C-alpha positions in Angstrom: -0.2 0.2 0.2 1.6 3.7 -1.1 2.4 6.0 2.1 0.7 9.2 2.9 2.5 12.0 0.6 2.8 13.4 4.6 4.5 10.1 6.2 7.1 11.3 8.5 10.3 10.8 7.8 12.4 10.2 11.3 11.1 10.6 14.8 12.1 13.1 17.6 12.9 12.3 21.0 10.2 11.7 23.3 9.1 13.5 26.1 6.4 15.6 27.7 7.3 18.6 24.7 8.3 16.4 21.9 5.9 17.8 19.7 6.6 21.7 20.6 10.7 20.7 20.8 10.4 18.2 17.4 13.1 18.6 14.7 11.9 20.2 11.4 11.4 17.6 8.9 9.9 16.4 6.0 6.5 16.3 7.3 6.6 19.6 8.4 7.6 21.0 5.1 5.2 19.2 3.1 2.4 20.2 5.9 3.5 24.1 5.1 3.6 23.6 1.5 0.3 22.4 1.2 -1.2 24.7 3.4 0.1 27.5 1.7 -1.6 26.8 -1.1 -4.8 28.4 0.4 -3.3 31.9 0.7 -1.6 31.5 -2.7 -5.3 30.8 -4.1 -6.8 33.5 -2.4 -4.1 36.3 -3.5 -4.5 34.7 -7.2 -8.1 34.6 -6.8 -8.6 38.5 -4.9 -6.5 39.9 -7.7 -7.8 38.5 -10.7 -10.9 40.3 -10.8 -9.0 43.9 -10.6 -7.1 42.6 -13.7 -10.3 41.2 -15.3 -12.5 44.3 -14.5 -9.6 47.0 -16.8 -11.4 44.4 -20.2 -14.9 43.2 -18.7 -16.1 46.7 -17.4 -15.9 48.9 -20.4 -17.6 45.4 -22.3 -20.6 45.7 -19.6 -20.5 49.0 -18.9 -19.5 49.2 -15.3 -19.6 52.3 -13.3 -17.4 52.1 -10.5 -19.9 51.1 -7.7 -20.6 48.0 -10.0 -16.7 47.2 -10.0 -16.1 48.2 -6.5 -19.0 45.5 -5.5 -17.3 42.7 -7.7 -14.0 43.1 -6.0 -15.7 43.2 -2.9 -17.4 40.4 -3.4 -15.3 37.5 -2.6 -14.0 39.8 0.4 -17.7 39.3 2.0 -17.3 36.0 1.1 -14.4 35.4 3.2 -16.3 37.0 6.3 -19.1 33.7 6.1 -16.4 31.2 5.4 -13.7 31.9 7.5 -16.4 33.0 10.3 -18.4 29.9 9.7 -16.1 27.3 8.7 -13.7 28.0 11.5 -16.5 26.8 13.9 -17.2 23.9 12.2 -13.5 23.1 11.9 -13.0 23.5 15.7 -16.4 21.4 16.1 -16.1 18.9 13.6 -12.0 18.5 12.6 -9.3 20.3 10.5 -9.0 17.1 8.1 -12.1 16.8 7.1 -12.5 20.4 5.4 -8.3 20.2 4.2 -9.6 19.5 0.7 -13.6 19.7 0.5 -12.6 23.7 0.5 -10.5 23.7 -2.0 -12.8 21.4 -4.3 -15.1 24.2 -4.1 -13.0 26.5 -5.3 -12.2 24.5 -8.2 -15.9 24.7 -9.1 -16.7 28.2 -8.6 -13.5 29.3 -10.7 -14.6 27.4 -13.5 -18.2 28.3 -13.4 -16.9 32.0 -13.4 -16.1 31.6 -17.6 -19.4 31.2 -18.2 -21.2 34.0 -16.7 -23.3 36.4 -19.2 -24.1 39.1 -16.8 -22.6 41.7 -13.7 -25.4 39.4 -11.2 -24.2 36.2 -12.0 -20.2 36.8 -11.5 -21.3 38.7 -8.1 -22.4 35.6 -6.6 -19.7 33.5 -7.8 -17.2 35.9 -6.4 -19.1 35.5 -3.4 -19.0 31.7 -3.4 -15.5 31.8 -4.1 -15.0 33.9 -1.1 -16.6 31.5 1.4 -14.6 28.1 0.1 -11.7 30.6 0.9 -12.3 31.7 3.7 -12.8 28.4 4.9 -9.4 27.5 4.6 -7.9 30.3 6.4 -8.9 28.5 10.2 -8.8 25.2 8.8 -4.9 25.6 7.2 -3.7 27.2 9.9 -5.2 25.6 12.7 -3.8 22.3 11.5 -0.5 23.7 10.9 0.2 25.8 13.8 -0.8 22.4 16.4 2.0 20.4 14.1 4.6 23.1 14.1 7.8 23.3 16.5 7.7 26.5 18.4 11.1 27.0 17.3 9.8 27.1 13.6 6.1 27.8 14.2 6.3 31.9 12.8 8.5 30.9 10.1 5.9 28.2 9.4 2.7 30.1 9.4 4.7 33.3 7.9 5.3 31.1 4.5 1.8 31.5 4.2 1.5 35.0 4.0 4.5 35.0 1.6 2.3 32.6 -0.5 -0.5 35.7 -0.7 2.1 37.7 -2.1 3.2 35.2 -4.6 -0.6 34.6 -5.9 -1.3 38.4 -6.4 1.9 38.6 -8.2 0.5 35.5 -10.4 -2.7 37.1 -10.6 -1.4 40.3 -12.9 1.4 38.3 -14.6 -1.4 35.7 -15.8 -3.6 38.7 -16.6 -1.0 40.1 -18.7 -0.9 37.0 -20.7 -4.8 36.4 -20.9 -6.4 39.4 -21.8 -3.9 38.9 -24.8 -6.3 36.4 -25.7 -9.2 38.5 -27.1 -12.3 40.3 -26.0 -13.0 37.1 -23.6 -9.3 36.8 -22.4 -11.3 37.8 -19.0 -13.1 34.4 -19.0 -9.6 32.7 -19.2 -8.3 34.6 -16.3 -11.3 34.2 -13.7 -11.3 30.7 -14.5 -7.4 29.7 -14.2 -7.2 29.7 -10.1 -9.1 26.1 -11.0 -5.8 24.6 -12.0 -3.5 25.1 -9.0 -6.7 24.4 -6.6 -7.1 21.3 -8.6 -3.4 20.1 -8.1 -3.9 20.9 -4.3 -6.7 18.9 -3.9 -4.6 16.1 -4.8 -1.8 16.8 -2.6 -3.6 17.3 0.9 -4.9 13.8 0.5 -3.5 11.7 3.5 -3.4 14.4 5.5 -2.8 13.2 9.5 -5.7 15.0 11.7 -4.7 17.6 14.2 -4.1 15.3 17.4 -4.4 18.0 19.8 -7.7 18.4 17.9 -8.6 14.9 18.4 -7.7 14.8 22.3 -9.7 17.6 22.5 -12.8 15.9 21.3 -11.9 13.0 24.1 -10.3 10.4 21.0 -7.3 9.7 22.6 -6.8 6.7 20.7 -6.9 8.0 17.3 -4.6 10.8 18.9 -2.0 8.6 19.9 -2.3 7.2 16.6 -1.2 10.1 15.0 1.4 10.6 16.9 2.9 7.6 16.0 2.7 7.9 13.1 4.0 11.5 12.6 6.1 11.2 15.2 7.2 8.0 15.8 6.9 4.8 17.9 7.9 6.0 20.8 5.4 9.0 21.0 2.3 9.2 22.5 -0.9 11.3 22.9 0.3 11.6 26.3 3.1 14.0 24.9 0.7 16.3 24.1 -0.6 16.8 28.0 -4.0 17.3 29.8 -7.0 16.8 27.0 -8.8 19.8 26.9 -13.1 20.2 26.1 -14.8 21.6 23.3 -16.0 25.4 23.7 -18.9 27.3 22.9 -18.7 29.6 19.8 -19.2 32.7 21.9 -16.0 31.7 24.3 -14.0 34.0 21.7 -15.7 36.9 22.6 -15.7 36.7 26.4 -13.1 37.5 29.6 -9.6 37.7 28.1 -10.5 35.6 24.9 -12.9 38.6 23.7 -10.1 41.3 24.2 -7.8 38.7 22.7 -10.4 38.5 19.9 -10.9 42.2 19.4 -6.7 43.4 19.2 -6.6 40.3 16.8 -9.3 41.8 14.6 -8.8 45.2 14.9 -5.2 45.2 14.0 -5.5 42.6 11.0 -8.6 44.9 9.5 -6.1 48.3 10.0 -3.4 46.0 8.2 -5.4 44.4 5.3 -7.4 47.0 4.2 -4.9 49.7 2.3 -3.3 46.0 1.1 -6.2 44.5 -0.3 -7.6 47.9 -2.2 -3.8 48.2 -3.4 -4.1 44.7 -4.5 -7.5 44.8 -5.9 -7.2 48.0 -7.8 -3.4 48.2 -8.5 -3.8 49.0 -12.2 -5.6 52.2 -11.9 -3.7 53.5 -8.7 -0.4 52.9 -10.6 -2.3 54.8 -13.6 -3.4 57.7 -11.4 0.3 58.1 -9.7 1.9 58.4 -13.2 3.4 55.0 -12.7 1.8 52.8 -15.7 1.9 53.5 -19.2 -0.5 52.0 -21.9 0.0 48.1 -21.6 2.4 48.2 -18.9 0.1 48.4 -15.5 -0.4 45.0 -14.7 3.2 44.7 -15.2 3.6 47.2 -12.7 1.3 45.9 -10.4 2.9 42.5 -10.6 5.8 44.5 -9.0 4.4 45.9 -6.4 3.1 42.2 -5.2 6.7 41.0 -5.7 7.5 43.8 -3.2 5.3 43.0 -0.9 6.4 39.7 -0.9 9.8 41.2 -0.4 8.6 42.4 2.6 7.4 39.6 4.2 10.3 37.3 2.9 12.8 39.7 5.1 10.8 40.2 8.3 10.6 36.0 7.9 14.1 35.5 9.8 13.4 38.2 12.6 10.0 36.1 14.0 12.0 33.8 15.4 14.8 36.5 17.4 13.0 40.1 17.4 9.7 39.0 19.1 6.1 39.6 17.7 5.2 43.0 20.1 8.0 44.9 18.9 7.7 43.8 15.2 4.1 44.2 15.0 4.4 48.1 16.2 8.1 49.1 14.2 6.6 47.9 11.0 3.2 49.4 11.4 4.5 53.1 12.1 7.0 52.4 9.2 4.2 51.5 6.7 2.0 54.6 7.6 4.7 57.1 7.1 4.7 56.5 3.0 0.8 56.2 2.8 0.8 59.6 4.6 3.2 61.3 2.0 1.6 59.4 -0.9 -1.5 61.3 -0.1 0.3 64.3 1.2 2.2 65.2 -1.9 0.2 63.4 -5.0 2.2 65.2 -7.4 4.9 63.5 -7.1 7.5 62.5 -9.8 6.5 58.8 -10.7 10.0 57.6 -9.4 9.6 58.9 -5.7 5.8 57.5 -5.6 7.1 54.2 -6.6 9.7 54.6 -4.1 7.3 55.1 -1.3 5.0 52.5 -2.5 8.0 50.4 -2.2 8.8 51.3 1.3 5.1 50.6 2.2 5.0 47.5 0.8 8.4 46.5 2.4 7.3 47.7 5.6 4.1 46.3 6.3 5.3 42.6 5.6 5.9 42.6 9.7 2.1 43.2 10.2 1.0 40.8 7.3 3.2 38.1 8.6 2.0 37.9 12.2 -2.1 38.2 10.9 -2.2 34.3 10.9 1.1 34.0 14.1 -1.1 36.1 16.8 -4.9 34.4 16.3 -3.4 30.8 16.3 -0.9 31.5 19.5 -3.4 33.4 21.5 -6.1 30.7 21.8 -6.3 27.6 22.7 -7.0 24.3 20.6 -10.6 24.5 21.1 -11.3 27.8 20.2 -8.1 28.3 17.8 -9.9 27.7 14.4 -12.9 29.7 15.7 -11.0 32.8 16.9 -8.8 32.3 13.3 -12.1 32.4 11.6 -14.0 35.6 13.4 -10.3 37.7 12.6 -10.6 36.9 9.1 -14.3 37.6 9.0 -13.7 40.9 10.9 -10.9 42.1 8.8 -12.6 41.0 5.4 -15.6 43.3 6.3 -13.2 46.3 6.7 -11.2 44.8 3.5 -14.4 44.8 1.7 -15.5 48.6 2.9 -12.0 49.8 1.4 -11.9 47.8 -1.8 -15.6 48.9 -2.5 -14.6 52.6 -2.1 -11.3 52.5 -3.5 -13.0 53.0 -7.0 -15.5 55.2 -5.7 -12.8 57.4 -4.2 -10.3 57.8 -7.3 -13.5 58.6 -9.2 -14.8 61.2 -6.9 -11.8 62.5 -4.5 -8.8 61.7 -6.3 -5.8 60.0 -5.2 -4.4 61.9 -2.6 -7.1 62.0 -0.3 -7.5 58.0 -1.0 -4.0 57.4 -0.1 -4.7 59.7 3.3 -7.3 57.8 3.7 -5.2 54.7 3.9 -2.9 56.7 5.9 -5.8 57.1 8.8 -6.6 53.3 8.8 -2.6 52.1 9.3 -2.2 54.7 12.1 -5.2 53.4 14.0 -3.4 49.9 13.8 -0.2 51.6 15.4 -2.3 52.8 18.1 -3.9 49.4 19.0 -0.8 47.3 18.3 1.0 49.9 21.4 -2.0 49.2 23.3 -2.8 45.2 22.9 0.1 43.4 21.7 1.4 40.9 23.7 4.6 38.9 23.2 4.8 35.1 22.6 7.8 34.4 20.9 9.8 31.3 22.2 6.5 30.0 24.0 4.5 26.9 23.4 0.8 26.8 22.2 -0.4 26.0 25.6 1.7 29.0 26.9 0.3 31.4 24.6 -3.3 30.3 24.8 -3.4 30.4 28.6 -4.9 33.4 30.2 
């Protein structure tokens, strides 16, 4: 019988902290890559709509309001998918939905190629957003619960890097596929189906989280997974005392309620400007004089790659600098270029480009921590729920920003639009200073204890 694609290669030492202090193995690397497929698809799916609208919008005679709705629909879906399926993941397990959600992305992506009007596309964009939103709590919780403490930040951080890779791929694919003719946008909207189908196959055979199994009282199954992944000397006893399932409302009460408020608000403030920039990068670049005829998609891909550079640059720091100082320093630095772009909209293109680059690199710190903090600050029984709630709240803000961006550009111009983005980022700095905790080097149980 063939072995699972995620079969272990070698067993680390046994002991109470076996899972937390295990060496990074091939199993961990494969699980990280397979989990990172969801953020890659998110970046791809949410960015292709902005590119597709440059061709689709004039064909259908869409105004700024319709374009904003179509761009924001997937974000509203992310709200529903993250919130609902975060709870489902804590209630019924990480493994169950790990492939189903990606299969749904395949179906909805292909269906977008056959729409005949904006109403149909709006519905499909919402549904594909639900599927993408479901993957966040599923994949990140599963990855966090298998990650050694030393490598947890980098493993979860890599998921954010893959978001930027997906976004860059969207603009490069758009620059190619829109050249297919007037119907090129159909091919572009359908293209996420290909990587999603590949990921469905790769994820088969992924074991259930032993921490979650133990929280459900399924000790024998947790013991079997521990032995499969970490070797015959491992057992469920290495996970500590079992926890009890919790209600959805637990993330809104007491100390966990305060953590939910912090995670949701800093996440929303970091992601709102990013999503608006990604979704309408071609229009923003043109407004700033950074894109000529036929070059806006390539310029947008360059922005996405700079965002990726920022995330990659902060990855090594996650294990040494500390979560709290990284969040505050990078957030504050990212606010400055947004403010300057708003106050000085007539800057030469080179200066505007440099400011965009500074923002894209600096925001890498908060971007990496978007999935690290919620997975570390909540216990196994409500971890996916908390990730889902944080995802949902942040996507409300992202949806509002994405909807308002084309309207603001049409009515106010680039200066006030960028000032609004700077104000949102400044709120994120304030919240981080007031509430950000430090979790570096601590076990999941220690981080999530109140």
